[in-house]
C-alpha positions in Angstrom: 11.9 105.6 18.6 10.3 105.5 22.1 11.0 102.4 24.5 7.6 101.2 24.6 9.4 98.7 28.1 9.2 101.7 29.7 6.1 101.6 31.9 5.8 103.3 35.4 6.0 99.6 36.4 8.4 98.2 36.2 8.4 95.5 37.9 5.2 94.4 38.1 3.4 92.0 41.2 4.9 89.5 41.6 3.3 87.4 45.2 2.1 84.0 44.1 0.0 82.1 47.0 0.2 78.4 47.0 -1.9 76.3 49.0 -1.5 71.6 49.1 -4.2 70.4 51.2 -1.9 67.3 52.1 1.1 68.9 53.7 -0.7 72.0 54.4 2.3 74.1 53.4 1.9 78.2 51.9 4.3 79.9 49.9 4.0 83.5 50.7 5.6 86.2 48.8 6.0 89.3 50.2 7.0 91.7 47.6 5.5 94.5 45.4 7.9 96.0 43.3 11.0 96.7 42.8 11.9 100.0 44.8 8.7 100.1 46.9 8.0 96.1 48.2 8.6 95.4 52.1 11.9 93.1 53.0 11.7 90.9 55.4 14.1 90.7 57.9 15.4 88.0 60.4 15.1 88.5 64.2 17.7 87.4 65.2 20.6 87.7 62.4 21.3 90.7 60.4 20.0 91.3 56.6 22.3 91.0 54.0 22.4 93.6 51.4 22.1 91.0 49.0 18.1 90.8 49.5 18.2 94.4 47.7 18.2 92.2 44.6 16.0 89.5 45.5 12.3 89.1 47.0 12.1 86.2 49.1 9.4 82.7 49.3 8.5 81.8 52.0 7.5 77.8 52.4 6.1 77.0 56.7 7.9 80.4 57.0 10.8 80.2 56.4 12.6 81.1 53.6 13.4 78.2 50.8 14.1 80.1 47.7 15.1 83.6 45.9 13.9 85.2 42.5 15.5 87.2 41.0 14.5 91.3 40.5 15.6 91.7 37.1 15.5 88.2 35.5 12.7 86.1 38.2 14.9 82.9 38.0 14.6 81.4 41.2 17.4 79.5 43.5 17.2 77.6 47.3 17.9 79.5 49.8 17.8 77.6 52.6 19.8 78.9 56.0 23.0 76.7 55.3 23.3 77.4 51.7 24.6 81.0 52.6 24.3 84.1 49.9 27.8 83.5 48.4 25.8 81.8 44.5 23.2 84.7 44.7 25.7 86.9 44.3 27.8 85.3 41.4 24.4 85.0 40.2 23.9 89.4 40.0 27.8 89.4 38.0 26.0 87.3 35.1 22.1 88.6 35.2 21.0 89.1 31.7 18.5 91.5 33.2 20.1 93.7 34.5 21.1 95.1 31.3 17.2 96.0 30.6 16.9 97.1 34.4 19.8 99.2 33.9 17.2 102.4 31.9 14.9 101.9 34.0 16.2 102.2 37.3 16.2 105.8 36.2 12.3 105.8 37.8 13.0 105.7 41.5 14.8 109.2 41.3 13.1 112.3 41.7 12.4 113.5 38.0 10.9 110.8 35.6 12.1 110.1 32.4 11.5 108.5 28.8 14.6 107.7 27.2 13.9 108.6 23.1 16.2 106.4 20.6 17.7 104.5 23.6 19.2 107.2 25.2 20.1 109.1 22.1 20.0 113.2 23.0 15.9 114.5 22.0 15.9 117.2 19.2 12.9 119.4 18.1 13.0 117.0 14.6 12.2 114.3 16.8 8.6 112.5 16.6 7.3 112.4 20.2 5.1 109.2 20.5 4.8 109.4 23.8 4.5 111.5 27.1 4.8 110.5 30.0 2.2 110.4 32.4 3.8 113.0 35.4 3.5 116.9 34.8 5.3 119.4 36.6 3.8 119.7 39.5 3.6 116.1 40.2 7.4 116.1 39.5 7.4 119.2 42.6 5.6 116.2 45.1 8.4 114.4 45.2 11.3 117.3 46.0 11.9 118.0 50.2 9.5 120.8 51.4 12.1 122.9 52.5 12.7 123.6 48.5 9.1 124.2 47.4 9.6 128.0 48.3 10.7 129.7 44.6 14.0 131.2 45.6 15.4 127.9 45.4 14.6 128.1 41.8 17.8 130.0 41.4 20.0 129.1 44.5 22.2 126.2 45.0 21.9 124.7 48.5 25.0 123.5 50.0 25.9 121.1 52.4 27.7 119.7 55.2 28.0 116.2 57.0 24.3 115.7 55.0 22.8 119.4 56.0 21.7 122.0 55.0 25.0 125.2 56.0 24.9 127.0 52.5 22.8 128.5 49.7 25.0 129.9 45.8 23.3 132.3 43.8 23.5 130.8 40.5 24.7 134.3 39.0 26.8 135.5 40.8 28.2 132.5 43.1 27.7 135.0 46.0 27.3 132.2 48.6 24.8 133.5 51.6 24.0 131.7 55.2 21.1 128.2 54.8 20.2 126.8 57.8 16.9 125.4 58.5 16.5 128.0 61.9 17.4 131.0 59.3 14.2 131.6 56.2 14.8 132.3 52.9 13.8 136.2 53.2 17.9 136.2 52.3 17.0 135.1 49.6 15.0 137.3 47.8 16.5 140.1 48.8 19.5 138.8 47.6 17.9 138.3 44.2 16.4 141.9 43.9 19.9 143.6 44.1 22.1 140.8 42.3 23.5 142.4 39.7 24.2 139.0 37.5 21.0 138.2 38.1 19.4 141.6 35.8 21.0 140.0 32.6 18.9 136.4 32.3 15.6 137.7 33.9 14.1 138.4 30.5 15.9 135.3 28.7 13.4 133.1 26.9 13.7 130.4 24.5 13.9 126.3 24.1 16.4 124.3 26.0 17.6 120.4 24.7 19.1 118.6 26.5 21.9 118.6 23.0 22.9 122.0 24.7 23.0 121.3 29.4 21.4 124.1 30.8 24.7 126.1 32.7 24.1 127.1 35.9 22.9 130.3 35.2 19.9 128.9 32.8 16.6 130.4 33.9 14.8 127.4 34.0 16.1 125.7 36.6 14.2 123.0 38.2 14.6 122.5 42.1 18.7 121.2 42.9 19.3 117.7 44.2 22.1 117.5 46.7 25.1 115.9 45.3 28.3 114.7 46.9 31.3 117.5 46.5 35.1 116.8 47.6 35.0 115.9 50.9 32.2 116.3 53.9 30.8 119.4 51.5 27.4 118.5 49.4 27.2 121.0 47.1 24.0 120.1 44.5 24.1 120.1 40.7 21.3 122.3 38.9 18.4 119.8 37.2 17.0 121.1 33.9 12.7 121.4 33.9 10.6 119.9 31.5 10.6 122.9 28.3 7.6 122.9 26.5 7.5 123.9 23.0 5.0 125.0 20.3 4.4 125.4 16.6 2.0 127.8 14.7 -0.3 125.1 13.6 -0.6 123.9 17.2 -0.7 126.2 20.8 -1.1 124.2 23.2 1.8 122.6 25.3 4.2 119.7 24.5 6.1 118.4 27.4 9.1 117.1 25.9 10.8 114.7 28.4 14.9 114.2 28.6 17.2 112.6 30.6 18.6 114.0 34.5 21.4 112.4 35.7 23.6 114.8 38.3 26.1 116.6 36.4 28.9 114.1 38.5 27.7 111.0 37.1 28.4 108.8 34.5 25.2 107.7 31.8 23.5 104.6 33.1 25.7 101.4 31.9 25.4 97.6 32.1 27.8 97.5 35.5 25.6 99.9 37.5 25.2 99.6 41.5 23.1 98.3 44.1 19.3 99.8 43.7 19.5 101.0 47.5 22.5 102.4 47.0 21.5 105.0 44.0 18.8 106.3 46.6 21.6 106.7 49.2 24.3 108.3 47.5 23.1 111.5 47.3 23.9 111.6 51.9 27.2 109.4 51.7 30.2 111.6 53.1 33.5 111.1 51.8 36.4 111.0 54.6 39.9 113.1 53.9 43.0 111.2 54.8 44.5 114.0 56.7 47.5 111.3 56.9 48.0 111.0 53.2 47.4 114.5 53.0 50.2 115.5 55.2 52.2 113.0 53.7 52.6 114.3 50.7 52.4 118.4 51.8 55.8 116.7 53.1 56.6 115.1 50.5 56.7 118.9 48.4 57.9 120.8 50.9 61.2 118.4 50.7 61.4 118.4 47.2 61.7 121.8 47.0 63.3 123.4 49.8 60.8 125.2 51.6 60.3 126.5 54.7 58.4 124.5 57.5 57.0 127.0 58.7 55.0 127.4 55.5 51.9 126.0 56.7 52.2 128.4 59.4 51.9 131.3 56.9 48.1 133.0 57.3 48.3 132.8 52.6 48.5 129.3 52.9 45.9 128.7 55.6 43.3 130.6 54.0 44.4 128.9 50.6 43.8 125.5 52.3 40.6 126.8 53.9 39.4 127.9 50.6 40.0 124.6 48.7 38.5 122.6 51.7 36.3 124.5 54.6 36.6 120.9 56.8 39.9 121.1 56.7 41.8 122.7 59.7 44.8 124.4 58.2 45.7 126.1 61.2 45.7 122.6 63.0 49.1 121.5 61.4 52.3 123.9 62.6 55.9 124.0 61.8 56.5 121.3 64.8 54.6 119.2 63.7 55.2 119.3 60.0 59.4 118.4 60.9 57.9 115.2 62.2 56.3 114.3 59.0 59.0 114.3 57.6 61.0 112.7 59.5 58.5 110.0 59.6 59.0 110.1 55.1 62.6 110.1 56.1 62.9 106.8 58.0 60.1 105.6 55.6 62.4 105.9 52.4 65.6 104.6 54.3 64.2 101.6 55.1 63.0 101.2 51.7 66.3 102.2 50.0 68.3 99.8 53.3 66.5 96.7 52.0 67.4 97.5 48.8 71.1 97.4 49.8 71.3 95.2 51.9 69.7 92.8 48.9 72.9 94.0 46.4 75.7 91.0 46.5 78.3 93.9 46.2 80.7 96.4 48.0 79.6 99.9 48.0 82.4 103.1 46.9 82.0 106.5 49.0 82.1 109.8 48.3 82.1 112.8 50.5 81.6 116.3 50.5 81.6 119.3 52.6 77.6 121.2 52.8 77.5 125.2 54.1 75.1 127.4 54.9 73.6 129.7 52.4 74.4 133.1 53.5 77.0 134.3 55.4 80.1 133.2 56.5 79.6 130.1 57.9 80.2 128.7 61.6 79.5 125.1 61.2 80.7 122.5 57.8 78.7 119.9 57.4 79.9 116.5 55.3 77.8 114.3 53.1 78.4 111.0 53.1 77.2 109.8 49.7 77.1 105.6 48.9 77.9 104.6 45.3 76.8 100.7 44.0 76.2 98.9 41.0 73.1 96.9 41.5 72.6 92.5 40.8 71.3 94.5 37.5 73.9 96.4 36.4 72.6 99.6 37.3 74.4 102.0 38.5 73.0 103.4 41.4 74.0 106.9 43.8 72.3 108.2 46.6 73.3 110.0 50.2 73.2 108.5 52.7 73.8 110.3 55.7 74.8 114.5 56.6 76.6 115.5 59.4 78.4 118.3 61.4 82.2 118.0 60.2 83.2 120.8 61.9 81.0 123.5 64.4 82.2 126.5 66.3 82.8 125.6 70.2 82.1 129.1 70.5 79.3 130.1 68.1 76.7 131.6 71.2 75.0 133.1 68.2 73.6 130.1 66.4 73.1 128.8 70.1 70.0 131.6 70.6 69.6 132.8 67.7 68.4 128.7 66.7 68.0 127.4 70.1 69.9 124.9 70.3 73.1 123.5 71.8 76.4 123.2 70.4 76.9 119.5 68.6 79.3 117.4 71.1 82.7 115.8 69.9 81.9 113.1 69.7 79.1 113.7 67.1 80.7 116.0 64.2 84.3 114.7 62.3 85.2 112.4 59.3 85.6 110.1 61.5 82.2 109.9 63.7 80.0 110.6 60.8 81.2 107.7 58.3 81.9 105.2 61.0 77.8 106.0 62.0 77.0 105.8 58.3 78.9 102.8 58.0 77.0 101.0 61.4 73.8 102.4 60.1 74.0 100.7 56.9 75.9 97.5 57.3 78.6 98.4 55.0 81.5 97.1 57.3 82.1 94.9 55.2 80.8 96.2 52.0 83.4 99.2 51.6 85.5 99.4 48.6 87.3 102.6 48.2 86.0 106.6 49.6 86.8 109.3 47.6 86.6 112.8 49.1 87.1 116.7 48.8 90.5 117.7 50.4 89.2 119.3 53.8 88.4 115.3 54.6 90.9 113.4 53.0 94.0 115.6 54.9 91.9 114.8 57.8 92.9 113.3 60.9 90.6 111.9 62.2 89.7 110.2 58.4 93.8 108.9 59.0 92.4 107.1 62.1 88.8 106.0 60.2 91.3 103.9 57.2 93.5 102.2 59.9 90.4 101.2 61.9 89.3 99.8 58.7 92.3 98.2 57.4 92.7 96.4 61.1 89.4 94.9 61.3 89.8 93.8 57.1 87.0 95.7 55.9 88.9 97.2 52.7 90.4 94.7 49.7 94.6 94.3 49.4 94.9 96.7 52.5 93.0 99.7 51.3 94.7 100.9 48.4 92.1 102.2 46.5 90.1 103.7 49.8 91.5 107.0 49.7 90.7 108.5 46.3 91.5 112.2 46.0 87.8 113.9 44.3 89.4 115.1 40.5 87.3 118.9 41.1 89.2 118.9 44.2 92.5 119.0 43.2 92.0 120.2 40.0 90.5 123.9 41.2 93.9 123.9 43.4 96.2 124.0 40.4 94.2 126.5 38.9 94.4 128.6 42.8 98.1 128.1 42.4 98.3 130.1 39.9 95.8 132.5 40.6 97.9 135.6 40.3 100.1 134.9 37.7 96.6 134.2 35.1 95.7 137.5 36.2 98.5 139.2 36.1 98.8 137.9 32.4 94.9 138.8 31.1 93.3 139.7 33.4 93.5 143.4 32.8 93.3 142.7 28.8 89.9 140.9 29.2 88.7 143.7 31.9 89.4 146.3 29.7 87.8 144.5 26.0 84.4 144.1 28.6 84.3 147.6 29.7 84.8 148.6 25.5 82.3 146.9 24.9 79.8 147.7 26.9 79.6 151.7 26.7 77.1 151.4 24.8 73.8 149.9 23.3 75.3 149.4 20.4 78.5 147.9 21.2 76.5 145.6 23.7 74.4 144.0 20.9 77.8 143.3 19.1 78.6 141.1 21.9 75.4 139.4 22.4 75.7 138.7 19.0 78.4 137.0 19.3 77.6 135.8 22.8 74.2 134.2 21.3 76.6 132.4 18.3 79.0 130.5 20.4 76.4 128.3 22.2 78.4 128.8 25.2 77.3 127.8 28.8 77.5 130.9 30.8 78.2 130.6 35.0 76.1 131.5 37.3 76.9 134.5 39.7 78.7 132.6 42.6 80.7 130.6 40.0 84.4 129.6 40.8 86.9 133.1 39.2 88.9 130.9 37.2 84.9 129.7 35.4 84.0 133.3 34.6 87.0 134.0 33.8 87.1 131.0 31.1 84.1 132.6 29.5 85.7 135.3 29.3 88.3 134.3 27.7 85.8 132.2 25.2 84.4 135.6 24.6 87.1 137.6 24.0 89.0 135.5 21.2 85.5 134.5 19.5 85.1 137.9 19.2 88.5 138.6 17.6 88.2 136.0 15.2 85.0 137.1 14.0 86.2 141.5 14.1 89.8 141.0 13.0 89.7 144.4 11.5 89.6 145.8 14.9 92.2 145.2 17.1 91.1 143.8 20.9 94.7 143.5 21.6 97.8 143.0 20.8 98.7 140.0 18.7 101.4 138.5 22.0 98.1 139.3 24.0 95.9 137.5 22.5 98.7 134.2 22.4 98.8 134.7 25.8 94.9 134.6 25.9 95.2 131.4 24.1 97.2 129.5 25.8 95.4 130.7 29.2 92.2 129.7 27.9 93.3 125.9 26.6 94.3 125.4 29.5 90.6 126.4 31.2 88.8 125.2 28.5 89.9 121.3 29.4 89.7 121.9 33.8 86.6 122.7 32.9 85.5 120.1 30.1 86.9 117.6 32.6 84.9 118.8 35.1 82.0 118.7 33.6 82.4 114.6 32.8 83.2 113.5 35.5 81.0 115.4 37.9 77.8 114.8 35.0 74.8 113.5 37.7 74.7 110.8 35.2 77.0 108.8 37.0 79.7 108.2 34.5 81.4 104.2 35.1 85.7 104.6 36.6 86.6 103.5 33.0 86.5 107.1 32.0 87.9 108.6 34.4 92.0 107.4 33.3 91.4 109.3 29.7 90.1 112.9 31.4 93.4 113.3 33.7 95.5 112.6 31.1 94.0 115.4 29.0 95.0 117.6 31.3 98.0 116.6 31.5 98.8 117.0 27.8 97.9 120.2 28.1 100.1 121.1 30.6 102.7 118.8 28.4 102.2 121.2 25.4 101.9 124.4 26.6 105.0 123.9 29.1 107.4 123.5 26.0 105.7 127.3 24.8 108.3 130.1 23.6 106.5 132.5 26.7 108.5 132.1 29.9 106.4 133.3 32.1 103.1 130.0 30.9 106.8 128.0 31.1 107.4 129.2 35.0 102.8 129.1 35.2 102.1 126.1 33.7 105.8 124.3 35.4 103.5 125.2 38.7 100.9 123.7 37.8 103.0 120.0 36.7 104.2 119.5 39.9 100.8 119.4 41.6 99.3 117.6 39.6 102.4 115.1 39.5 101.8 114.8 43.2 98.2 114.2 42.4 99.4 110.6 39.5 101.7 109.2 42.5 98.7 109.1 44.6 96.2 108.2 42.3 97.8 106.0 39.3 96.4 102.8 40.8 92.3 103.4 40.7 92.7 105.0 37.5 94.0 102.4 35.3 93.1 99.0 37.0 89.2 100.4 35.6 91.0 100.6 32.0 92.0 97.0 32.3 89.1 95.9 32.7 88.0 97.9 30.0 87.2 95.1 26.9 88.7 98.1 24.4 92.0 98.5 26.1 93.0 96.0 28.5 97.1 95.9 29.7 98.4 97.4 26.4 96.4 100.7 26.1 97.8 101.3 30.2 101.2 100.3 29.0 101.3 102.0 25.9 100.2 105.4 27.7 102.8 105.1 30.6 105.9 104.2 28.3 105.4 107.3 26.2 105.0 109.3 29.0 107.5 107.9 31.0 109.7 105.4 29.6 112.2 103.8 31.6 109.9 105.2 34.7 107.4 103.0 33.4 108.3 99.5 34.9 108.1 100.7 38.1 103.7 101.5 37.6 103.2 98.6 35.5 104.3 96.6 37.6 102.7 98.0 40.7 99.6 97.9 37.9 100.0 94.2 38.0 100.7 93.1 41.0 97.9 95.2 42.7 95.3 93.6 39.7 96.5 89.7 40.9 96.5 90.4 44.2 92.3 92.0 44.4 91.5 89.0 41.6 93.0 86.4 44.4 90.8 88.1 47.2 87.7 88.5 44.3 88.1 84.2 44.3 88.1 83.5 47.5 85.0 85.4 48.7 83.1 85.5 45.3 81.3 82.2 46.1 80.3 83.5 49.7 76.8 86.0 50.6 76.9 89.6 50.1 80.7 88.8 48.6 82.0 89.2 52.3 85.8 87.7 53.5 85.7 84.7 55.3 84.2 85.0 58.6 88.1 83.5 60.2 89.7 86.4 58.4 87.4 88.7 60.6 87.4 87.6 64.2 90.5 85.8 65.3 91.5 82.8 64.5 90.7 80.2 67.4 94.4 79.0 67.7 93.2 75.2 68.5 92.0 75.1 64.8 94.3 72.9 63.5 93.0 73.1 60.3 94.1 76.1 59.6 97.2 75.6 57.0 94.9 72.9 55.2 92.2 75.9 54.4 95.2 78.1 53.9 96.1 75.3 51.6 93.2 74.9 49.5 91.9 78.8 49.1 95.5 79.2 47.0 94.7 76.2 44.9 91.7 77.4 44.5 92.8 81.2 43.5 96.1 79.6 40.8 93.4 78.0 39.1 90.8 80.4 38.7 93.7 83.0 37.2 93.5 81.8 34.3 90.7 83.9 33.6 92.7 86.7 34.1 94.7 85.6 32.1 92.1 84.5 28.9 90.8 87.6 29.5 93.8 89.6 29.1 95.2 87.9 25.9 92.0 87.5 24.4 91.1 90.2 20.9 90.2 93.8 22.2 86.2 95.2 21.5 85.9 97.5 18.2 85.9 100.8 20.1 82.2 102.6 19.7 80.3 105.3 19.8 77.6 103.6 21.8 79.2 100.7 23.3 77.9 99.7 26.7 80.8 98.7 29.0 77.9 97.3 32.1 75.4 95.4 29.3 79.2 93.9 28.3 79.9 92.3 31.2 76.5 91.7 32.0 76.6 89.2 29.1 80.2 88.2 29.8 79.3 86.9 33.1 79.3 83.8 32.9 82.2 83.3 31.2 84.1 85.5 33.7 82.4 85.5 36.7 85.5 86.1 39.4 86.5 89.3 36.9 82.4 90.4 36.6 82.3 91.0 40.1 85.3 93.1 40.3 83.8 94.8 37.5 80.8 95.9 39.3 82.4 96.8 42.4 85.9 98.7 40.3 83.3 100.6 38.3 81.2 102.2 40.2 83.8 104.3 42.0 83.6 107.8 41.6 86.0 110.5 40.8 84.2 113.3 41.6 82.0 113.8 45.6 79.9 116.7 44.3 77.8 117.5 40.4 78.9 119.7 38.5 76.4 122.4 39.4 77.6 122.3 42.7 81.4 122.0 41.1 81.5 125.3 39.2 80.3 127.2 42.1 82.6 129.3 44.8 80.4 128.7 47.8 80.0 124.6 47.2 77.0 122.7 48.0 74.6 124.6 50.2 71.9 124.3 52.5 68.6 127.2 52.5 69.8 129.6 55.2 65.8 128.6 56.7 67.1 124.6 56.6 70.1 125.8 59.0 68.7 127.1 61.7 66.9 123.0 62.4 68.1 120.7 64.3 70.8 118.0 63.0 68.8 115.6 62.4 65.4 116.9 60.9 68.7 118.8 57.9 69.6 115.0 57.4 65.9 113.8 56.6 65.4 117.4 54.6 68.8 116.8 52.8 68.6 112.8 52.2 64.7 112.6 51.2 65.2 115.2 48.9 67.9 113.2 47.1 65.6 110.0 47.5 62.6 111.5 46.0 63.9 113.2 42.9 
């Protein structure tokens, strides 16, 4: 049913004049209607926008009242009152809900709502027809759209001016400024192939099926804001006519017309003036944000910085938004944006690391440029720590040059950069620069590094410097940790010739025989698909590829025993070597996973390596025994240098504690285990005593008197030392109580971090030690790079950049993952 309240004048003229004989006061109301009244203006004040919703009431030439245009409430409005109460009234005005339906009266298209805004259908009775005809509609359209050609073109506005026209049939864009005329548009319609399919189309269209851009009954177009500063007019429907068999007179069925990008009227509609001016409003593109997002995309996916200069990229951006100057940004500009993004993210992470009260463990790995034999090696430094919420964090904090050839003239020519000076290269300079840059001088615990870094002379010098400055707990006993995957790779590499001699030819002959025909290949692929084994990459390490082929070889021989793929003796040798390589592979997978395992897991994984070598050393095959014996020598050397940092995390695991370590070492080393156990117990007690004196200090730092030289005139030095020793003796009962308590039952879903977080109040000093110890890494690289022959690499197109830019790209990519 049509709404009876929708007359042509939504609000009648409300001017009221009053005269009083005693004081001669006169009230003037300057209002003629909701949309057409002449608004008043102050002579010396800026007019407030709130008066778009009110009509002023004058007394003696001054505004004394304001009457709401919707509910006709009258409120005081003197100069001293301000307008804040008028704004508050508009938020709760009860008359606005009804006026929401009336505001369409001000649009270019007259409308009548049928059934409270429901779509019009042929079955709905039309009891009230609007008085405006199509001529009345055309009378409010701008003159430039009076031409019939605009019924089949969409005007395109740029910065409020008509610049082009889009054919609604073929979507071709033609120029259409005010000086060009319209004849070329008419000529296009005569030759438009897409228009011919619609030229004879007729029928009745109802609002329930909104017309698209190819509708034949299209009227002039209302300009509407689109992307950026480009304004594209949306097609609006004409008032269609329909007739019945009994009555041939035209019947106008009015429809509600709303621009396609705007929702239907609601209670929370914008002000009346904003509605009328919304067609010419433009939106400015925030180029700073756009460049920042582009830099983030380049960093995240490793794209070259020169992608912004590619002609295809510029055409793509130009087609998205013609107002954007795609050629305005260059390779150097994007380099600056990426470095700015790096500094922004670094500031946030630096604050996070500063707020953490716990120590930080570092890991150092060697990266190389992708491609030919590298002439420069990079050192990547990663920080590992557990925050106050007991969450493990891992982030790259430094990327510098480890070693560079001083005679690399080709690099200077091609990459247009000089060789990095010696004082900026090497492990000492890179790591020490990171320590100062991130304020880690009093927050370091350990450094896990690959062999190249650990055995470097400058690395040993750095440890001496840190111990001298008392930056490391327990004199750096936990500092220089060997990377486990690097050690295992070294063990296998030492016996590479032995392994290839034993199984190399056998495996090669097997795969040659089973890939010679398509039938054999299909049979082999079926076996591999049943194994659910991850296939190594093309650049995987040699022993990883060999292990994969040994697994396939042994599985095939068991699946098809009738086929004698090898002799029983050869199969036994293959099983022995495959067992060793399988253990190495799985250990590296566990310790180098991206989920950052806690340090209490490492002892059990290393012990698996020791066990499998001991088992295979007891076989009857002489060549296997010789090979395994050589591998055991390298492993034992690693054990002697690493048993402290491997055993202490197990002791602070409430499921094992000291009794588990004692059990393992006594069974493995017999009487020799006493020296190991004594050293482990003393180191744990020494570590506990140091934390007793520092756990109550901010950031867990040692007393200032221990960092700097103590003044000789301080006569209380011995007294302070006595108090510290007394406090440590009192707190040592905390460690004893923990070790004497029963073990926690072992469960698969046991969360050691959550357990210690819940028991931090009971064992405060041990909890501080746990937060630092459990964050120690056993690997300096993640599993993807641990199994590749080249290790971690940077893209070739990044290696030609300066080291500062490479650092920004590598670090930011790691932080934004």
